[in-house]
N, C-alpha and C positions, 0 to 999 in steps of 0.2 A: 504494500500500500504506500502510495506517495504522499508526502506531507505537502499539502497545498492550502495556504492561508489567504489566497487571493480574495480580496474584498473585505477581509477582516480588519477591524480597527483595534490596534493594541496600544496600551499605555504601560510604559516601564518606568517606574520611579527610580530616582538615583541612577540614571543611565548615561551620565556624562563620561564615565570612565569605568575601568575594571569589569566586574561581573555584569553590571547593568548595561554597559556598552556592548559587551559580547552577546547578551540576550537580545538587545534591540537590533543589532546587526543580523543575528540569526533569524529572528522573526521576519525582518524585512526581506532577507534573502529568499524566504519561502512565501513571499507574496503579501505579507501584512503591511498595512499602513501604520507607521509607528509614531506615537507621541513620546518624545524624549524629554526627560525632566532633569533639572539640576537645581541645587539650592543657591550656590554662589559662583561656581566656576563655569561661567557662560562660555568661555573660549573652548573648554573641553567639550561642553555640550554641542557646540557648533561643529567640533571635529567629528563627533558621533554622527550628526546629521549629514555632514559632508561625506563620510564613509559610506553611509547608506545610499545617498544619492549618486555617488560615484559608480555604484553597482546597479543603478537603474531603479532603486527603491524610492519610496515616499516616506518622508519624515518631517516632523515639525518640532522645534524646541520650545518648551515652556518652562520658564523659571518660576519656581514656587516652593514654598516651605510646606512640606506635607504634614507638619505638626499643627498647622493652622487651618481650621475648618473652612474659613472663607477662601483661603488660597487653594485648598483642595477643590472646592466648587469651581473656582476660576480655571484651575488646571484642567479638570475634566471637560468643562464647558468649551474651553478653547480647542482642545483636541477634537471634540465632537463637531465643533463649528467648522474647523479646517477640513475635516474628512467627510463631513456630511452624513453623519450617523452616530449611533451610540457605541460605546466601547464594547467590543466582543471579548477581548483578552486583557486582563489586568494582571500585571506582575508587580507585586509589592516588594521591590528590591531595596528601597531606601532603608538604611539602618546604620547604627553606629555604636561602638563601645563607648565612645565619648572620652572616658578617662578610666585608667586602672586605679582603684581605690579600695582599701580594706573596709569591711563593714564597720569596723570600730571608728572609722573616720567619715563614713558616709553622711552626706548632707541631703536635706530634703530637695534642694535645688538640683543637685546632680541626679538623684533618684528620678525626679520628674523628667529631666532631660532625656535620660536613657529610656524610660518607659514610653515617653511621648514619641520619640523617633522610631522606636521599634514596634510598639504595640498600638498606640493611639493612631498613628498614621495608617496602619494596616486596617484597623477596625473602620475608620471613617472613610477611607478610600473605597473599601468594599461596600459600605452603605451607599456611597454616592453613585456607584455604577450598577448596583443591583436592580433598580427600577427599569433601566434600559434593557438589561439582560432578561429580566422577568417578562417584559413585554414581548421580546423576541423568542422566548422559551428556549434560549441557548446562551451559553457563556462559559468562559474559562477563567478561573481565578487561581493564581499561583502565588503563594506567600513564601517569604524567605525566613527560614529558621537558621539553626546552626548546630554543629556537633556539641557546642557548649550547653545546649538545652538538655542534653543527656548526661553530660559529665560535670556540669558546674563551671566549666571554663577554666582559664588560667588564673594566676594570682590577680586579685583585685577586680574580678569581672563577674562576681556572683549576681549582681543586679542585671547586668547584660544577659547572663545565662537565663535568669528567671524571666526576663522579657521575651526571650526567644522560645522558652518553654511555653509561655502563655500564648504565643503565636500558634504553636502546634495545637494546643487544646482548643483555642478559639476557632481554628480552621476546621477542626472536626465538628464542632457545634454548628458552624455556618454551613458546612457541607450537608448536614441533615436538613437544615432549613431550606437550602437552595435546590436540593436535588429534585423536588417535585416540579420545579420550574425549568428543568433541563440544564441547570448550571452545575458544573463541577468545581470543587474547591480542594486543591491539593497543596502540599508543602514540599519544598526542597530544602535540604539540610546540609550545607557544605561543611567540609572539614577544613584542612589546611590548604587554602587556595592561594598560590603565589600570584605575583604580578598585580597586587592590589595595594591601595594606600593603607588598608587596615594593618597588614603585616609590616609594611614599610614604616608605619608609625609606632606600632605597639609590640613588635617582635624583634628581639635581638638576633644577630647572626648565629650565636651559640644556641639559642632556643630553637631557631629554625632548623639547624642541623640535627639537633636532638630529636625534634618532632619527625622529621623526614626519615630518620633512621628507624623509627618505630612503625612506619607505614608499610604494610605488606607489599604494596606495589612499588615501594622505594622511590617515590617522587612526589613533589608537590602537585596539587591539582592546578588546573588552569581555568581562567574565566570561561573558556570554550567548553570545558567539561561540564560546568554548571549550565551553560546555555543549551547544551544538547538535551539535558533532562527537562529543562523548561519548554523547549521546542516540542518534545514528545508530549508533555502534559497539555500543551496548548492545541494539539492536533487531534484529529479524529481517532488516531491510534489509541488515545487514552479515554475514549468516550465512556467506558464502563469502569473508570477508576475515579473514586472521589473519597475524600477524607483520609487520604494516605500521605505518607512521607517518603520521599526518595532520598536516601543517604548518599552523599557524594564525597567520599573521604578516602578512597583507595584501600579500604579495609581496616582503617585505624579503629573504627568502631563498628562492629557487626551486631545487628539486632535480629 
């Protein structure tokens, strides 16, 4: 069966670089019209759009803070206006560790920032696109979790891990609500994915080497590894799959 997303409208949050960019490019390469989103780095977002258009795809960049409900509405409305329809595929990729900090030092402000970017954004973007999907009796929602949701994450990342675990559970509940309307809701859970700002910012070279040595496939994952799983979930190949999680970690955590 061929993956053909021609005519589908996709929105990928946090798609200016890294995993989000790889997902946006993959969806566009298979026919989807893609809404690219960034928070601050507009130049990177424009690079993603340019990469898609260079291959003959359609894309639009919308700068928006996905922790702000008004900006979420503006983001979705703009994508739908440009492409002339409602969103068919939502990929909630935007997320952030924000800062490593022990629980003994955790502040309410940092707690809220972490939960907002990882969980709140997912919940309210789903809410925003569901009416359009329900009206069409079809839709694909793919949410982003993390291996940290299963093992608690590295030092100083327990709130991040908790937010990603919440995404997993929320996605299962939403999958039950959405299924009668022809909408599937699934989650991808990346492990150690190189070539991302996440590890460039938060992981030392020593920790990187130690982690890779414990991965059965003996390599870091790539953004394209994650994009492949998302592409599958967005396609008709996954039409009977909902409420599930695909672990993309090279075997470092088997469930």
